[in-house]
Every structure is written in C-alpha cells, then in structure tokens.
Steps between C-alpha positions, in 0.01 A plus 500: 500500500650836389447812703515866384636775725330841500797714426309820550430402860864424561655781307740708707457885452789672338552736793524206740757325276714812459795510751605821658847629447749494771556861629806655371575673830492163669788343323774409734872520446490619148573891510712498192238325290222727632711809404572373150131432428393836635752681280388299192145584582576868529673511169412195276763639245773355728440178312375264767645286778678162459472303821734202527506247795416147608153370529284618792639850538187702442580599144143453361343608829680832475401559138133435578518726813631790285204463256245503778674807648451710169161652460301295229817329380439176310735195573582310183710179496704396189481132452821317397318348203379834371566596133625835374143579364345435845751733659492789267179446313421472133314688223190333339598589140208306374275779627670742269385290198144472642412854606832700476555518870822383679420339834746429763472184708681618818750285675627467857688824494176681423315333774779589751486865407505707825587191721737233548623234249643211675742258332592189711803311392596757250828332433303214345321703240619532142744785452280657227209512744709652771650753252164615384369529860794711610463729204138578591572530872769762438322696247144484623383454143413180320522474114306227342587416130363259255522486116633851462242658741590622848314658787623627834333526846613612850625210720646646815533235765732400786690181368600262775700204380610212736741224453682222688874513405524131558270454189721704267599849432401780276730613227701822594325684225160419657615561850608849404157586370343456844506830691559382855598171654464343846675170611318331776633227738358269746464667843743341755392709804265284716310820624443629147380168386263482789356838410453398140317182615294690731391747230433224240301277736296790617411589141421142402266470804323846463608717204241768589637541845856545377376743236317705759801508726715654212223703343617836611868436401369379162290809440795722597754331278252483211447877527869558528563315175238691310641832626855394420400412148339837462806687633757344250482773231593762770822329594821555296861372530785726567835470339639369825241209495566429135870478561460288804269245314753486218787437753299211656441346165874525395601351844266194434648447160154470325455526125305770341293791648189314619634456859560876529144580372334243730691627791394861441134413440500277820668782702238750390214254589655458845529872546132529397399231743690661780338845422816669402518806267817389325692186419835476697797270496355318804215362292742388229700307758182341643394363167834437340517119591151439380593631157858370479479160676396283196704724255835472663743253334496148651761470775554873559404627850316826582736797526452847642434764244812694584701230320353602169695833505835324555758532221436262227769240426670549156334294234695297249522633140237312288705535190801363667304195626365455148845485357600223745434134452230351735754342723683837554183661624402219740749282668300185399298636207142384458415233768530155340637615169801323345793700385536546118689222327694531164348261236661397177320532161449232240476566122160404366528219239309523172157328517391293207219645300572863597635729242836654573503846658565774240791730570 
C-alpha cells in the first residue's frame, strides 16, 4: 500500500529556514580580518580581501557577517563549478533578430552589486574565471560581450575570497590582483579558544539572543561604515603620505604599482573610518602589511620602510652580462644544463634519385 504525504502541510516557511548571520562585532580573536573587511566595505575599489588559513578559522562566517552588517547588502556565493557566463552574464543576441532589442541576462556579479560576493576555495577556480572576477571587482564595471555586441553595467561589490594553502596556491599574477590579504592561523591560546567556543555555542543555541546582545554595536559600526564611505572624496593624500607608501612598497620588493595604490586607498578608508580629516603616515603603516603581505617575494621578511631609502647597490651592466657566456654570468649556469660540447660534422653523401645540386 502506498501513501502520499501532504507536502503543503509539512512545508517549512522560508523565514523559518533562513539562518541568521553571526554578528560581525561578536567575532573573537580576528581583529586584523575585521579591519580588512571593513576597509574593503568602505572602498570596494580596493579590490577585495583574500583570506587564507586552515579549515574552521571563521573565514566564511566573517564574510557572511560583513554582508549582514551592510544595509540591504546581498550576499552572493560563487560556486566552484560556475561558468564564465554564469559569473559575468550573457547577451541574448537572438532577441536582436526577433525584435531589435539586446537583452542582458545578468550574472552573479550583477546580483552582488552593492553587497558581498563570496568565493570559497578561490585557489581551485580556473584562472580565467578568477581573472574576470578580479577585473570587475577592481573597476566596479562589468562588460558583457557576445558576437561583436557589448553592454556594460555597474557591479560594485566587496569581493571576499578564501583559500586553504594546503589545497594549492594562487598564481602570483592573481594574488597581486587581490587588494588586501589576511593569513589566519589556528588559535593556540586556551582562553581565546574558550571565548570563541562560548560565542559559537551561544549563537547555535539562540541566534536571536546573541544578535540582540550585539545589536547596538552592530548599528554603530554599520553607521560608521556608511559615514566613512561618504567621507572618502573629502580626504586627500599629501606628498609625505605618497612618498611613505612608495618607500614601503620598495622595501617590500613588490612588482608594479598596484601595492602602492591599494595601500593609499586602504589608508584613506581607515582615516575615514576613524573620523580623520586627512590621511597620515600612521594610516599607511597600519594597512601596509594587508597590502604587501601577499605581494612580497617568497622568502623575504617584512622590513621597516626606512630601509627603502638606503643607498642602492650598484647594478651590473646588462650589456656586459649579455656579452659574457652563460657560465660567466652565473657560476653554475642554468640549473641542470650541460655545458656546450664540440661536435664534428659529416659530409652528406649523394642520395640516389636526387638530382645534383646546381652551382
């Protein structure tokens, strides 16, 4: 005997199934991560935040908490199996043939406009997808092209990418495209772990109670972020600040100018958040490692900015190096390469059937 279940009677209302976000101000032991997310929320042009760390270090929890903190901000997740069209959208060119209208089928970047676009395990995404995503995040504009037709739309969102370094790394070219980075580690202090457990268990048991406990702090921080975003155009960078940011980038040995620009924008966002009327060297120092940590050459340690002004060591003459054989410019030459060996030549014998070569 078969039975049928009345699905309408057992349906769960959407509101009941929707889980509240963990309060941003209730996060424990993650001040650097919270600061980086706040700066990216104030100025999305910074280019997003890359969070690396082992499993269970509140990476996704912090991203969702940030979206809940921003008024009316959507939270959009990019699946690992997403295609480029799902990300940036596509144009329905068939509509042009039918009624002469080009219609845009929006992608995830359009849905995330004004909110947070979260990418878990960004290091496992195809490079082409990451590259397109970072382009939109930095410019705030998405361009959709198909069959010679293109359309643009605004797509300003806070990009939050997370990764576990044990599962693979991002190429340096893609790392450089992320504005800020934060490296998390497992907490080793027993008191801090206890505080994290207490907050998490309290949220799991009664999310509304923890939300009410932090409601005032949440409102104050949300208002501060909105005010800071409005104050950005009134803040400028002095020559002293520009020179200091350049010195920090030189000392870190980074390539290109993106680190300098991100440092300045992050310093301005911090000054706006703290209610200052100008950007100072102190703000640059406060955000420098967030902008330089993932761009610094592997194996090099952080150095004070003052070392950037030290006299440069004389560089070898490129033409002189070019005129030297490879083993002269490097004691061992290319790693694994064999030294050149003289080889004899053999006269080619006449092959039957081929006409003799004319003089």
